[in-house]
C-alpha positions in Angstrom: 35.3 133.1 149.5 31.8 132.0 147.6 31.7 134.3 144.7 28.3 134.9 142.9 29.8 134.6 139.2 31.6 131.7 139.6 30.0 129.7 142.7 26.9 128.9 140.8 28.5 125.9 139.0 29.8 124.1 142.3 26.9 125.0 144.7 26.8 122.1 147.0 31.2 122.4 147.4 30.8 126.2 149.0 31.3 127.3 152.2 27.7 128.7 152.2 25.2 127.8 149.9 22.4 129.9 151.5 24.3 132.8 149.8 23.0 131.3 146.2 19.6 130.3 147.4 18.8 133.7 148.6 20.5 135.7 145.5 17.9 133.2 143.6 14.9 134.2 145.8 16.1 137.9 145.5 16.2 137.7 141.9 12.6 136.1 141.7 11.3 139.0 143.5 12.4 141.9 141.5 9.8 143.4 138.5 12.3 142.7 135.7 13.2 139.1 136.4 9.5 138.5 136.8 8.6 139.9 133.2 11.1 138.5 131.0 10.6 134.8 133.0 6.5 135.6 132.2 7.7 136.0 128.4 9.8 133.3 128.2 7.1 130.9 129.4 4.6 132.4 126.9 7.3 131.5 124.2 7.0 127.9 125.1 3.6 128.3 124.2 2.4 125.2 126.6 -0.8 123.6 126.2 -2.5 120.6 127.5 -0.4 117.0 127.7 2.7 119.0 127.2 6.4 117.7 128.2 8.4 120.6 129.2 12.3 120.3 130.2 13.6 122.8 132.5 17.2 122.8 132.7 18.8 124.5 135.7 15.5 124.7 137.7 17.3 126.1 140.8 14.6 126.1 143.7 11.6 125.4 141.4 9.4 128.4 141.1 9.6 128.5 137.4 8.7 124.6 136.7 5.9 125.2 139.2 4.6 128.3 136.8 5.0 126.3 133.3 3.5 122.9 135.5 0.3 125.3 136.2 0.2 126.2 132.7 0.2 122.9 131.1 -2.4 121.7 133.2 -3.2 117.9 134.4 -2.3 116.4 131.4 1.2 117.1 130.5 4.3 117.7 133.2 7.8 119.5 134.1 11.0 117.6 134.2 13.2 120.0 136.7 16.7 119.0 136.2 19.8 120.7 138.0 23.1 120.1 138.3 23.3 120.7 142.4 21.5 118.3 144.7 21.0 121.5 146.9 19.0 123.1 144.2 17.0 119.9 143.7 16.5 119.3 147.0 14.3 122.7 147.4 13.2 122.6 144.0 11.4 119.0 145.6 10.3 120.7 148.4 8.6 123.7 146.1 6.7 121.3 144.1 4.0 120.5 146.3 1.9 117.6 146.4 -0.3 116.8 143.0 1.9 119.1 141.2 3.1 117.7 137.8 7.0 118.1 138.4 9.5 115.5 138.1 13.0 116.5 139.8 16.2 115.3 138.2 19.8 115.4 139.3 21.9 115.7 135.9 24.5 117.5 134.0 23.0 119.7 131.2 26.1 118.5 128.9 24.7 115.1 129.0 21.3 115.0 129.3 20.2 111.7 130.8 17.4 111.5 128.1 16.5 109.7 124.6 16.2 112.4 121.6 13.0 113.8 121.1 11.6 113.3 124.8 10.1 116.7 125.1 7.6 119.4 123.5 9.9 121.9 124.7 12.8 123.0 126.8 13.6 125.9 128.7 16.9 127.6 130.6 17.0 130.3 132.3 20.8 132.3 133.3 22.4 128.7 133.3 24.5 128.6 130.4 26.6 131.3 131.4 27.6 129.1 134.2 28.6 126.4 131.6 32.2 126.4 130.5 30.9 124.7 127.2 27.2 126.7 127.0 27.0 125.4 123.0 27.2 121.8 124.2 24.6 122.0 126.6 22.5 124.0 123.9 22.9 120.9 121.3 21.6 118.7 123.9 18.4 120.8 124.8 17.8 120.9 120.8 18.3 117.1 120.4 15.9 115.9 123.5 12.9 118.6 121.9 10.9 116.5 119.4 10.6 118.3 115.8 7.9 121.1 115.9 8.9 121.5 119.6 10.0 124.9 121.3 13.4 125.9 122.6 13.5 128.8 124.8 16.8 130.4 126.4 17.4 133.7 128.9 21.1 134.6 129.3 22.9 137.6 130.3 25.7 139.5 128.5 28.0 140.7 131.0 29.8 142.9 128.3 26.9 145.0 128.8 27.5 145.5 132.8 28.1 149.0 133.6 28.1 150.8 137.0 27.9 154.6 137.3 29.3 156.0 140.7 32.8 155.8 141.2 35.8 156.3 139.5 35.4 155.6 135.7 38.3 153.4 135.0 37.9 151.2 138.1 34.3 151.2 137.8 34.9 149.4 134.3 37.9 147.3 135.6 35.1 146.0 138.5 32.2 145.2 135.2 34.6 143.5 133.6 36.3 141.4 136.1 33.1 140.1 137.2 31.9 139.1 133.6 35.2 137.3 133.2 34.8 135.3 136.3 31.7 133.6 135.2 32.3 130.4 133.0 30.8 132.0 130.0 30.1 135.4 130.9 29.6 136.7 127.4 27.0 134.0 125.8 24.2 136.6 125.6 25.6 137.6 122.4 26.1 134.4 121.1 22.6 132.7 121.7 21.2 134.0 118.7 24.3 131.6 116.6 23.3 128.6 118.5 19.9 128.9 117.3 20.9 129.4 113.8 23.8 126.4 113.8 21.2 124.1 115.2 19.0 124.6 112.4 16.0 126.3 114.5 13.6 128.6 112.7 11.1 131.4 113.9 14.0 132.7 115.9 12.9 135.6 117.9 15.7 137.3 120.0 14.3 140.1 122.5 16.9 142.1 124.7 15.7 142.6 127.9 17.7 145.5 130.2 17.7 145.7 133.9 18.4 148.9 135.6 18.7 149.9 139.3 19.6 153.3 141.0 19.5 150.9 144.2 22.9 150.3 145.4 22.0 147.9 148.4 20.1 145.9 145.8 23.4 145.7 143.0 25.1 144.8 146.0 23.6 141.6 146.6 23.0 141.0 142.9 26.5 141.9 141.4 28.0 140.5 144.6 30.0 144.2 144.5 31.8 144.3 147.7 33.5 140.7 146.9 33.9 141.2 143.5 35.9 145.0 145.0 37.8 143.0 147.0 38.7 140.4 144.5 39.9 142.8 142.2 42.5 144.3 144.9 43.6 140.5 145.5 44.1 139.8 141.8 46.3 143.2 141.4 43.1 144.3 139.1 43.2 147.6 141.1 45.7 148.8 143.8 45.8 148.9 147.3 43.1 150.8 148.8 41.4 151.4 145.7 38.8 148.7 146.0 37.6 150.7 149.4 37.6 154.2 147.5 35.8 152.8 145.1 33.0 151.4 147.4 33.0 154.4 149.2 32.1 156.1 146.1 29.5 154.7 145.3 28.1 154.8 148.8 28.4 158.8 148.2 26.9 158.5 144.7 23.9 156.6 146.4 23.3 159.7 149.0 23.7 162.1 145.9 20.9 160.5 143.7 24.1 159.3 140.9 24.4 155.4 141.5 23.5 153.7 138.5 23.7 150.0 137.5 22.7 148.2 134.6 23.2 145.2 132.0 21.4 144.0 129.1 20.1 140.0 128.6 18.6 138.2 125.5 15.8 136.3 125.4 15.7 133.9 122.5 13.6 131.1 121.1 12.7 128.9 118.5 11.2 125.8 116.8 13.0 122.9 116.0 12.9 121.8 112.5 10.8 119.1 110.9 12.7 116.3 109.9 13.0 116.0 105.9 12.4 112.6 104.3 13.8 111.9 100.6 
């Protein structure tokens, strides 16, 4: 079984990688994701002749947006650990767009120090078991005065309203626990401070929906419920009862789902000389 929470780190070995591609397309179509993505691109402050690194580029849509902002004099390096993602990102770039695609490991970036004017990661560190190491690598390859921008969810803020309260809390907690780094959102500001970045901005961005079908696609509610039952987190039959309660809640207008992500940015300091 492929799960959205634990499967993005191993897309190429999944039983059905289209599940992950489809999820990314769904997220990119939603106003919430479009809004914070737009803010994150603005925080990069791209100008002419800029070199931008996109860590975990996914299907390549964000890299295309950044390339359009920096103009012909600059370029975007779109990197991902999944060959399938890189293939689709390459297809998305189109002819004449200043994007270079690269297969690579975020924890071991194959670039020299200070290679880029800015670096960005969007919902990537949650899928990495060593997010601090990956973040340090981002900072390393950005030049002094360059900007680092990261958005990450914090699945400790995930809430589901509509079924039995205790079961809903169990389901929400299990979803967060099955990410390699499900509570990364709250850690990000500390990462920025520890790396000595300055001008740090932290912007909470909260997603809400009362659409059960959408929540099921985005938060993998059905698969997660079955996993909770299989692992003994809920008793036999409770998973199906909970899913049915959600459907009833949707019918009566009581279903609600939410989480908060954090958009954090900072500037790499100039190297002091004495």
